[in-house]
N, C-alpha and C positions, 0 to 999 in steps of 0.2 A: 404036129406040135405048132407049126407056124400058123395053121388055120385056127387053132385054139387061141393062140396069142392075139391074132387079128380080131377074133370075136370078142375077146376080153377088152381090147382097146376100144372097139366100137361100142360095147356096152358101157364102158366108163365114160366115153364121150357123150353118149345119149343121156345118161343119168346126170352128168354135169350140166349139159345144156338145159335139161328139164328143170333142174334146181335153179339155174340162173333165171329162167323165165318165171318160175314160181316166186322167187324173191322180188323180182321187178314188179310183179303183179301185186305183191303184198305191200310194197313201199307206198307211203302216203303220197297221193297226187294232189297238188295244189293247182286249182284253176283260178286264173286271175282275169278280171275285166276292169275297164275304167271308162269313165265318161267325163268329157270336158265341155264347158260352156263355149259354144262356137263364137260367141260375141266377144270373148276376152282373149288376150295373149298373156299367158302366164309369165313370159319373159319380162313383162312390164312391171311385175311385182319384185320387190327387193327384200322386204322384211316379213317376219312371221312371229307368231306366238301361239301357245296352246290355250284352249279354253281353260278357265280357272279350275274347272273340274271336268275331266274327260268322261265320256260315257262308260269307260272301263274302270272308273274310280268311284263307283257307287258303293253302297253298303254290302253288296253281294260279291265284291271282288277284293282280292288281296291288294294292299297298298303298293306292293312291289310291281304288280302288273302294269299300273299306270306309269311307273318310273321306267320300266323296260321299254314301253312304247315311246315315251318321251325321248329317251336316249337314242333309240334306234331311228326314229324319225328325224331328230335333230341332226344325226350323222348324215342322213340322206339329203336333207335340206342344205346343210352347211357345205356339203361336197358340190352342190350346185350353185354356190355363191349367194345363197339367201342368208340373211342375218337375223338373228333373234333380237326382238326389240320390244320395249314397253309400249310403243305406238305402232303396232304392226299393221301392214296392209292386208295380211292374210292371217286368219285364225284357224287353228287345226283342232279337229275333234276325232276321237277314235271310239268306235262302239263295236260290240260283238254280239252275235246271236247264235243260237244252236237249235237243232231240231232232230229229234229221234226219228230214225227211219228204219225200214225193213227192206232187205234185198233178197229176192227169191231167184235162185238159179236152178234150172232143170237141164240135166245133161245125160248123155248115154254113159252108162257104167258097164264096161266090158266084163267086170268080175261078177256081176249078178248072173245067176242061173248058169254058172259054170263057164262063162265066156273067157276069152284070153286075148292077149296081144301077141302077135307073132313078129319077130324081128325080121329085117330085110334079108333077102337071099334065102338059101336053105339053111336057116340059122337054128336057133335054139329049139324050135318046135318042128323043124323040118318043113316049114311052110314055104311057099314060093315067094318071089319078090313082093314087097309091100307088107301091109299090115292086115291081119285077120282079126275079127272081133265078133262077139256075139253078146247078147244080154239085153237088159232092159234099161230103164231110166232111173235116175236118182234126183231128188229135189232137196236142196238145202235152203234153209232160212237163216239169214244173218242179220242181226240187229246191230245198228251202228249210230253214232252221233255225227251229224254234219254240222260243222262250225263255219261261221262267216265272220270275217273281220272287215270293217268299213273304216276307211280313212277319208275324212271330208276336209277340203280346204274352202274356207268361207271368206268372201270379200268383206272386209271390216266395215266399209262405208255403205255398201249396198245390201249387206246382210243376206247374201245369197251364196249358195254353193257354186263354186266355179270349177271344181274338179273333185271327183270321187274315185277311189280305187277300192276294189273288193276282192278278197281272197276267199275261196271256198275249198274246204278240205275235210277229210274224215278225221275226227279227233281220236287219237289212239293213246294207250297208256304211255307209250314211249315219248310222244310229244308232250304229255303232261308232266313227265318226270323231269324234263329240262325246259321249264317255261321260258327262261331268258333266251336260249338258243332258238326255240320255236318262234318267239316274237321277232327276233332279229331276222330269221330266215323268211318269215312271212312278210315283214316290212320290205325286205330286199326284193322279194318277188313282186309286191305291189308297185314299188317304185320303178320297176323295170318297165312299167307302162306309163310312167310320168312323162308328160310332153317335153319337159326340160331335162335333157340328158346330162349326166355328170361328166365333167371333162375326163378324158382318158389319162391314165397315169403317165407322167413325164411330159404332158403337153400343157 
């Protein structure tokens, strides 16, 4: 009875661990990179404003999208003591792009041709310690959309980009269902690479 209980606990643990890894693998991963003009010090700038029309405010985008980006970026800039101004030292633009891609995975499938997995010990299949498997391979083809968000800070006088942050991620139905939260999360991740850090709370 005790051995059966232990086996049940081990099985429950393994199933739970597998599910955790699976969910983590399915969670959207955001890759962020940034580039800064080495000849400038962003701390020398104090004021900012957005382009009169952002790249995400064209005919192909919802009017709310630009507003979400403006609000999210303003929160990041204001927290770093930049001030929005009619005569800005920095002008901000936001653009996005997307590309349809295909991911091909080939892996060994133990259940093809009668294969199996054996649990550790003299467990459920009477196999010795470790895992036993047999079978062939399986190939899966997954189509997905890769999205990129670009945030550019442009020197108003010199008309050149002094900083750019880029976020790359797989666009999912879940991300599209809550655009506002997706925008705020993306902007937050991009500004984690911004050279001017936001003051810590309470300081």
